N, C-alpha and C positions, 0 to 999 in steps of 0.2 A: 700383385697389387703394389703400386708405388707409394712409399711412405710420405714423400714430399714432392710436390710438383711446383714449378715456378708459376708466378702469376700475381701474387699479392706482395708487392714491393720485393720481388725476387724471392719470395717465400722465406727470406732470412730475417728481415726486419720485423715481420709480423709474427714470426714463430716464437711463441712464448715458452720459456724454459719450464719444464714440468715442475721442478722444485719451487720456482717462483709462483707458478699457478696454484700449487697446493697450499703454499703459505698464504697467498692472497685470499683464497677461499676461507681458510681457517681464521685469518685475521678479521674477516667480515663478521664472524660469529660474535666477536666482542664489539666491533664498531657499529653493528646494526646495518642490515642491507639498506641501501639508499640508491636512488636513481640520479640521472644527470642534473636535474634541477637543484637538488640539495648540494650537489658538488659545485655547480656553477654559481649558486647564490648563497654563500655563507654570510647571512644578513648581518649578524652582530660584528664580525671582524670588518666587514665592508663599511659599516657605520663608523667604527673606530678609525678606519683609514681615512674616511671622508673628513672626520673631525680633525685628524692630525694634519691633513693637507690644507684644511681651511685656515689653519694658523700659519701656513707658509704660502701666501698668495704669490709672492715673487717667484718662488720655485716653480709653482704650477704654471705661471705665465711664461717662464723661461722654457719649460718643457713644451708648452703649446707652440711657442714661436719656433723652436727647433723642429717640431714636427711639420709645421707649415712650410718652413724653408726646405725641408727634405722632400715634401710632397711636390713643391714647385720644381725642384731639380728632377724628380721622377717624371713629372709631366713634360719637361723639356728634354728628357732623355739623357741627362747629365749625371744621374745618380750612379754611384758605384756599389750600392747595396746588392748583395747576392746571397742566396741560401748556402749553407755549409755544403761542401762537396759530398758529404755522406748522407745528405737529406734526400732519400730515395723518392719522396713525393715529386721532386722536380728533376728527376734524372732524364726525362724525355727532352731532347734538344729543342723542341718547340717552346719550352718555357723560357729559354734564353734567346732563341732566334726570333720569336714573334714579338713585336713591340708591345702589343696589348697584353699578352701573357706576362712578359717580363715586367711591365709596369705594375700589373696586379700583384705579382709576388713581392716586388720592392715596397709597394704601399703597405702590404700586410706585415712585412718585416719591420718597417718603420713604426707603424702603429703599435705593434707588439712590443718593440723595444722601449718606446716611450712609456707604455703602461707598466712595464717591468721597472723602469727607472722611478716612476712615481711610487711604486710599492716600497722601493728602497728609501725614497725621500720621506715616506711616512714614518719610518723607524718603528715599526710595530714590534711587539714582543715575539718570541720564537714561534709560539703556537699560531698566533694570528697571521704572522708573515707566511708561514707554511700553508695555511688554509687559503689565504688570498692568492698566493702564487699558484697553488694547485688549481684554483678556480680560473685564474688567468690562463694557465696552460691549457685547460680544458676548453675554454672559450676560444682561445687563439687557434687551437687545433680544429675546432668545429668550423671556424670562419675562414680557414685556409682556402685559397683559390683552387687548390687541388680537389676540394670536395664539391665543386660546382660544375655545371655543364661546360665551363671554360676548359676543363681538363681535356687534353688531347685524346685521352682514352675514350671519353664520351663522344666527341664529335667524329672521331675516326670510326668508332663502332657504328654510329648512326649512318655515316656515309657508306660503310661496307655492307650494311644490312638494309639499306633503303628505309631507315627509320624504325625497323622492327626491334632494334635493341632498346629503344625507348619504351616500347610496350612491354618487352620481356623484363627490363629493369624495374618498371613500375609494378609489374605483377609480383616480382620477387619481394619488393618492398612491402606490398600489402600482405603477402603471405607471412613474412617475418614479423610484422607488427601485429598480426592477428592473435598470436598466442605467445605466452612467456617462453623463453626470455625475449623481450622485445628489442632485440639488437640484430645487426646483420649476421646471418649464418656464417660461421667460420669453417664449416665442413658440411658436406651433404650427409643426411641421416643414413644413407645406404652406401657411403663411401667405403666402409669396412664391415666385415661380418665377424661378430664376436665368436670365437672358437675356431675361426679359419684364418682371418687376417690379423687379429689381435687376440690375446688370451688363448694362444694356440699351442703352447707347450703340452705334449701328451701327458695325461694323468687321469685320475679318477676321483670322484667324490667318495670318500670312505666313511664319512659321518655327516648326517644332516640333523640339525636341531632347529627349533623355531627361530633361533637367532642367527645361525651361521651354517654354512657347509664347509667341511674340511676337505681340501683337495690334497692328495698325495701325488707327486709327480713321478713319472716313470724314469727309473735310472737309465742313464745313457752311457754308463761305463761298466766294465766287468766287476770293478770293486768300488765300494762306497765308504765314506767315513762312518765310523761307528755311531757317532752322536748325530741325531737329526737336527734340522733347522726349521723352525716355525716362523713364517712371515705373517706379521700383523699389519694389515693395510689401514689407511685412514677410514673413518666412518663417514666422511663427507664426500668421498668420491668412490668410484669403482676400483676394485682391487687391481685391475690389470695394468696400472702404471708399472707394477712389478713384473708383469708378463706382457709387455707390449708386442710389437711385431717380431716375427722370427728374425734373429740376428740383432734385435734391439731389446731383448728381454733379459733382465738380470736373473730371473728364475731359470731360464734356459742356460745362462752362463754358469750358474751355480751347479745345476744338474750335470752339465757337461764337465764340470770340474770335480765331480765325484762326491758332491754333497747329496744327502738325503733331504729333500725339500718338501715341506708341507706348507699349506697356505690357507688362511681364513678368507672365505668369501661371505661378506655380511649380507643378510637379508635386507631388501629394500622395504623399510617399515611403512605401515599404514596407520590410520587413525587408531586402530585397535591396539597398537603397540606404543601408545603415547607415554606409558609409565616406564619404559625401558630407560635405565639410567647408567651411570658409570659402573655401579656394582653389577648390573646386568651384563655389560660388556667385559668387565673384569672376570666374572664367573665364566663367561664364554671362552676367554683365552685360557683359563685354568682347565676347563673341560677339554679344549683342544690339546693342551699339553698332555693331559692324561691319555688321550687317544694316540698321540704321537709316540709316547713312551711305550704304550701297549703294542702298537704295530711294529715299532722298531726294536722291541725287546731290550729296552734300556731304561735306566732310571735318571738319566740326565739328557739335556738337550740345550740348544741355543735358540735365541729369539732375534728377530730382525723386524723392526717397526718403522713404518713410514708415517710422517705427518702426525695427525692426532692419534693414530695408533700408538705412537710413542707415549702419549699421556697415559693411556690405559696400561701399557706395558710397564712404565716406570712405577705407577701406583701399585700394580700387582707384584712387582719385584719387592717393593717395600712391605707389602703384606706377607710375602713369603719370608722375608728377613725377620719380620716380627714374630712369625710362628716357628722360626727355626728351620725353614725348608728351602732356603735359597740355594742350597747345594744342588737342587734340581736343575739349575741354570748354569751352563758352562760359560756362556758369554752372551752379550747383547749388543746389537747394532741399532743405532738410531739414525734414520735418514730424514733430513729436513724436519726434525721434530723440535719444538720449542717447549721446554719445561719451565724456564724462568721467564716470566712475562714482565719483567721490571720496566723495560723501556716501553713496551706496548701498553702496559697497565697505566703508566703515567700519562701517555698520550691519550689513552682511552678514557680517562676520567671525565673529560668534557663530552664524551660520547655515550655516557651511561644512559641518558634518556632514550637514545635510539636503540641501544641494546635491550633495554627494558621493554620498549614498544615491540621489538621483534619477538621477544620471549612471550609477551602477552598474545601476540598473533598466533604463535605456534601452539600455545596452550589452548586456544580456541579451536584450532583445526586438528590438533593432536600431533602435528609434525611441522618442521620447517621445510618448505618446498625448495629443493635444490635449484630449480629454475630461477627463483628469486635471487639466490646467491650468484648464479651464473650471470644474470643481468647486472647486478651490482659490481661483480668482479670485472666485467667488460668495461664499466665506466671508471674503474680504478686505473685501467690501462687503455684509454680510448685511442691513443696513438698507435697501439698495437692490435687492439681487439675490436675497434669500431670503424674508424675512418678508412683504413686500408681495404676492409671488406665492403664498406659503403661504395668506394670507388670501383672496386673489382666487380661486385655483385650487381649494383644498381646502375652506375654510369656506364660500365663496360658490359653489363648484362651477361656476365660469365658465371659459371659455377665456381664456388670456392675451391682452391686446390686441396687435394687429399693429403691430410696430415694425421698420422696416428695419434700424436699428442693432442691435437685439437679435437679429434674424435673422442678421446678419453675425457677431455675436459667438458665436452658438450653432453656427454652421457651422464646426466645428473641423477642424483639419488635424494631421498628424503632423510631427514634427521628426526628421531623421536623427540617430542616436546621436552621430556624430562632430561634427556641427554643434552639437548640444546641448552637448557637452563644450566646444567652442570658445567658444560664446557665454557659458557659465557662467564660463569662465576669464577672458574679457574683463571681465565684470561684477565678478568678485571681485578680480582682480589689477590691473585698470585700466591696461593697458599702452599704450593709445592716447595717453596724455598724455606718455609717455616715448619720445623718438626711438629707434628700433631695438629696442624691447622686444618687438615682434612683427613678423610678416612677411606678405606677400601675394604669391603667385605668384613666390616666390623672391627678393623684394626686401624690404629693411627698410622699415618703415612710419614715416615722419616727417611728421606732418600739417602741421607748420609750413612745409613746402615746397610745400604746395598753395596757389597764389595766385589761384584762381578767385574771381569774385564769388559771394557766398553769401547766400541768403535763408533765414532760420531761423524756423520757426513753433513756438511752444509753447502749451500750454493752461494756464490759471490754475487749472483744476479739479484734484482729486486732491491728492497730497502737495505741499506748498509747495516741497520740495527738487527736485521733478521739473522745473519750469520753469526753475529756476536751473541745474540740470544741463544742460538744453538750451541755456541762454544761454552756457555755457562753450564751446560749439562755436565761437562767434564769436572766442574767444581762442585756440583751438587751431589754426585755419586761418590761413594767411597773407594771404588776399585781403581785399577790402572786404566788410563784412558789413552786412546789414539784419536786425534782429531784430523780430519781431512777436509780441505776446502776446495770444492769443485770449481772449475774454470767457468768462463762466461758462456761457452757453447755446450749445450746438452749436459749440464752438470749432473743430472740424475740418470737420464737415458744416455749412457755413455759407454757403448761397447768398445772393447779393445780393437784397435785398428782404425778408429775414427781419426782422421788426419789432424783435426783441430783440438783433440782432447788433451787436457792437462789438469793437474791438481797440485795443491800445495800440502805439505806434510812436515811435521817436526817430530823429534824424538821425545819431547817432553810437552806437557801442557801447563805452562805457568798460570798464575792467577789472572793476569791481564790478557785479554784477547789481542791487544796491539803488540804486546811482547811476543806472543806466539807468532803473529804475522811477520814481525821483524826477523825472527829466527827461522821461519819456515823456508824450506827449499822447494823450488818448482820442479815438478816431475812431468815429463811428456808422457802421454798415454792416458789410459782410463784408470780411475780409482777402483773399478771392479776387480782388476787383477791384484791390486794391493790388498783389497778386502778379502779376496778368496785365499790369498796366502796367509793372512792374519787368522782367518776362520779355520783353515786347515790345521793350524797349530793348536787349536782349542777344540777340535772335533774328534779326537781319538784316532786310533789306528784304522787302517783300511781293513775291510772284510768283504766277502763275496756279496754282490748285489742281491737283494731279495728276488726270488723267482716270480713273485706276483705282487700286485698292489693290495693293500689291506692285509688280511690274515688274522688268525687267532680270533675268529668270530666276527671280525669287522671286514666285511667284503665290500667290493665296489658297488655303490648305489647307482651311480650314473657316470658316464665319461665326463672328463673336464671339458668345458669350464663349469658344468653343473647348471642348475636352474636359477639360483638366486641372482646371479649376475645378469640374467636376461629379463628380470622383473622390471616392469615399468610402472 
C-alpha cells in the first residue's frame, strides 16, 4: 500500500502535518466548531472595518481607481501580475499560456490585493484585523479561478472521458455533502486497513476495561530495556498516529530500538459514557501503569503522551507527586501537547459563546461528534483541506490520493460530553499554570512539583504560537527538560532516513522561547533517533526480552490493534 500518491497539488502542498492537524482539532475544542459561513462572515469586525473606511473616502477612492486601472491593463494584456512561482494551483502551463485563463488569474490577484490593502487602511486592532484577514483569505481561496470549470484539470478530464467526468464529479460532490463531515473527501474510506496498513506493529491486547484497551507490542530485539514505556494518545483522535504505516511508526521504531512498549487504545464513547471526565481518563492511565508494571515485573516506567493525552498525563503526574508516588515515573515525553494555554486563552476569550454552545450541544447528545470537528478543522485550513480536493475530486473526478496521515485524520472519534467540558475549561481558563486551580483524582494539581526528566517535542508548522505554547511546558514542570522543535516536513511522522527530516535542539531551556530558538542548533535527520537515545539513558539496563506477551495472570485478550480502534 502506497502511503502517498501524487495528484492533489503534487500531494505535498495539501498534505497536512500530523502535529498541526492534532493541534488544530484540539484548538477547536475551545474555539467551538464552526463552518465556512462563520469563518467568511465575521459580522462585528466587518462592521467596524466599514466604519473605519467610511471615514477615509479618499483612500477608498484611490484603491478603487488603482483596481480599475489594473483591470484595464489586464483586459489589454499589458498587466505584469502573476501568481507566486510556488502557487501550485496555477502550475499548469495553460494558466499562463491561455489569454483567458491568464487574465482570470490576474483579475483575481488584483482584487485580492486591493481587498488586503483596504484592511490595512482600516487600521483595525489585532484581533479584528486577524479575523477579517482570515475571512478574506478564505473568500479569496474560494473564488480562485482554479476552483471553477475554467481549470484545465476540469476541461481536460471532460474531453478525455467524453463528459463522463462531469457526472462522476457531481456524484462525488453529492455523496460528500450527504453526510458529515460535509467537505471533500481527503482519502477513500477503504484506502487503508487498520491492523494491516496502519496500526500494524505486532502486539496483543493484554488488558481491556470499559475505557481502554492496553496493547503490549512484541519485542523485536533479543534484549530489551528494563523499564517499559506507556504511550498515552490523544482522546480526540485514533491512537495510531503513534503507530502509522510500517516504516513510519514511532512505536515500531521504539520496539526495534529495544524498548518495551505499551499503548492505550481509547474506547470510542457513546451516549452512555457522557459522564466520563478528566478523572475517568486519569484513572485509566493509572490502571494502565499498574498493568505495565505488573507485566514487566518492575515498579518504575516511562510515559509518552501525544496531544491532549499530555493534559491527562501532566495532571496525573501532579497527582502522583502530591501523594508521594512520582518515583514510579522514570521520564515523560510530551509530543505536540499544550499545557499552558496563555496565548490561546487570550484569543479564545471572544470565542467563549461558541465554545459554550458546542458544550451545550454535546451535553444534549452525550458526546461531541468527531465529524463536526473534522469539518470545522477543514475550514481552518481550506487552502490545504478543501479546495485542492475540490479540484481533484469534483473537477477532475478522481479519487483522492492515498495518504496514511489523512486516513488517520478522517478516522474520527467521539468525545464524552463531560470530558469535552473539562478540556474546554482547561483551554479557556488555563488552570494548569496556577497551583491548585484544578484537581485530579481528589488532589490539587501543581505541575511545579513534578520533577521528572522531560522530553518535549513541538512542530514548527501551523500557528507560531503553538510551538511556543508547547515550549512553556519546560517552564511549568520542575524536572530537567529537553526541548526539540521539529522541521516543516513530517515533524511528528518523521522516521530516520527521510531526506527532508530535520529538527532543532539546544542543551538548555531558558525562560524565553525566542532565546531558546536563537541558541538552538539545527540537526539533520529525525528527532526519533535523538529521543530514543535520551529514553535509553532513562530506561535501565538491558535484559532478555520476555518470551511471551502478557504473563503473570494477564494473558493476551486479542491480537493488536484490538477492538476499540475499530469501533465506529
